[in-house]
C-alpha positions, 0 to 999 in steps of 0.5 A: 638708637639711630643707625648712621653711616659716614661716607668720606670718613678718611677726610678731615670733616669725616674724622670730625664726624666720627669724633662727634658720633663716638660721643653721641648718646643716640647714634650707632655707627653702622659703617665708616666708608672711605675711598682710597683708604678703605681697608685701613683702621680708623686709628691709623687714619685718625690717630686721635682715636688711639686707645679707644674702642673705635681705633680698630674699626676698619674703613669700608668701601664706599658702596650703596649696599653698605651705606644703605643699611643705615637710617641716616647717612652723612656724605662728607665727599668732595664737591660734585660727588654726593649727588650720584651716590645720594641718587642710589640710596633708598628714598627712605634714607635720611641724608645730610650732605656736607658737600656743595651739591645741593646747596645752591638753588640756581643752576646758573650759579652752580655751573659758573662756580662748580661746573657740571650738571646741577643736582637741584637743591635740598633744605638748607641746613643752617638752623639759626637762619630765620624759619630754618628749623621748621624746614629742617625738622620736616626734611629727610634730605638736608644740605649742610652749609659751607664753612665760610657761608656759615660764618657770614650768614650768622653775622649778616642774616639777622641784619638783613632780616631786620632791614638794617643793611643794604643788599649791595656793597657787602664786603667780606674778608675771611681767613681760614685754617688749612684744614678747610682745603681738605686732606689732599696733599698740595704744594700750597699747603706744605708746612714750609709754605704755611708756617709764619705766613698768610696769603689771599687766594681766589681773589676777585669774586672767584671763590665758590662760596660767594653765591651761597653767601648771597643766597643766604643773605637774600633769603633772610632779607626777602630779596632776590639773589640777583639783588645782593652784591657781595665781594668776598676775599678769602685768606689762608691762615697758618693754623689747622682750623678756624675761621675769622670772617670780617663782614661789613655792610652799609647801614640803611636806618637807625636800627640798633644793630647790636640789639638785633644780633643780641635778640636773634641769638639770645636763646641760641646755644651755639651762637654767642654775641660777646660783651662790648669790647671783647673780641673773639679768638679762634681758640675759643671755638676750636673743637666745638660747634660754637660761633662767637660774634662781635659788632661795631659801627663805623659812623664815618663810613656808615657801615656795620662791621660784624666779626664772626668766628667758627671752627671750620670743621665744627660749626662749619662742617661736622658739628653743624651736620650733627646739629642738623641730624639731631633736628631732623630726628627730633632729638636734643639739638645739642646732643653729642656736641661740644660748646666750650673751646680748647684755648689756649 
C-alpha cells in the first residue's frame, strides 16, 4: 500500500479526493489536512461520508510534518498556495498539485493572470495528451490541469496534433457548475442568484485558464504558445458540478476530424467519442473521471465544433489527480475511479 495525504481536504475537490481514496485498492490515507476546519470530522465537513469508517476521521492542521509522512501528497489548495508548501516537503515526496502553481511554463503569463512570483512548471498531468503518459510516469511532481483546460484540450489537442486546425481564431464558450468556484461563500453563488439563471463571467480574455488552454493546444500542434489565439468565454450554470465546453476552430485541410478523434481515443478508458447524432449530457459523466465528446463540421463557416463534457470535480480535478498518481506509481490507471455517471 502507498501512503497518501491530502492538503485542502475540506474543499469540494478535497472531498472528492477523499471519496476516490476511500475506494482505492492501493492507497492508504495517512492524513487529511485542512486550514480553518482542522479539528472537525470528515463526516461533519463532508456529509456524504456519514455511516462510513471515515466519518469520524479528524481533519489535521496543514503542516509539513504531517504531510511529509506520506509517500504521495495531493495538494488541493487555492491557486498560489501550493508552491510554498511543496518547497518544504521532502524531495522524495511525490506530489500531485491540483492548483495552478506549476501548470504554466511562462512566468509572464503567470504574472498576468495570477500575479506574484512564478514557481516554475512541473510535468503537465493530462494523460490523454500526445506523449504525456511517459512523462507523467517518469515524474515525482505533477501539475494537475484546470477543469476548463482539460475539457478544451481533450476536444482540440488531437486536431492540433493532426494539423487539422489553425492556431488562430479558436473560440471556446464553456459553462461550469457552481462547485468550480470553490467552497468559499460569496453573494454570486447564493442559491437565490443561481437557481433558474445562467450568466457569463470574466469575459474578454480575462479568465485565468486561458493561457493554460493555449499552452496545451500549442504543445499538441508543435506551435509556439504565442502563435495560438484563443477566445474564451466562461459561463456559470445552475448545477452543482459539470462542464459543457463548446470548442470551435478553423479547419486547415481535408482531414476527417471525426476519424482523428475516434482514433485518438479508441483505446482510452476515460474519453469517449459518442456515436454520430448523440450529444453528451453532464449527468452522463457526473461523479466520474470520464469525458464525452461529440463533433460536427460547419461547412458554411469552415469550422469544426467539438462539444466536450466532463465533471469539473472528477476529470477536471480529483479524478484526474488520482489517474495521475496511478500512472506515477505504475498502477492500473483506472484504479479507484468511476466511469459510469449517475444520470438522471
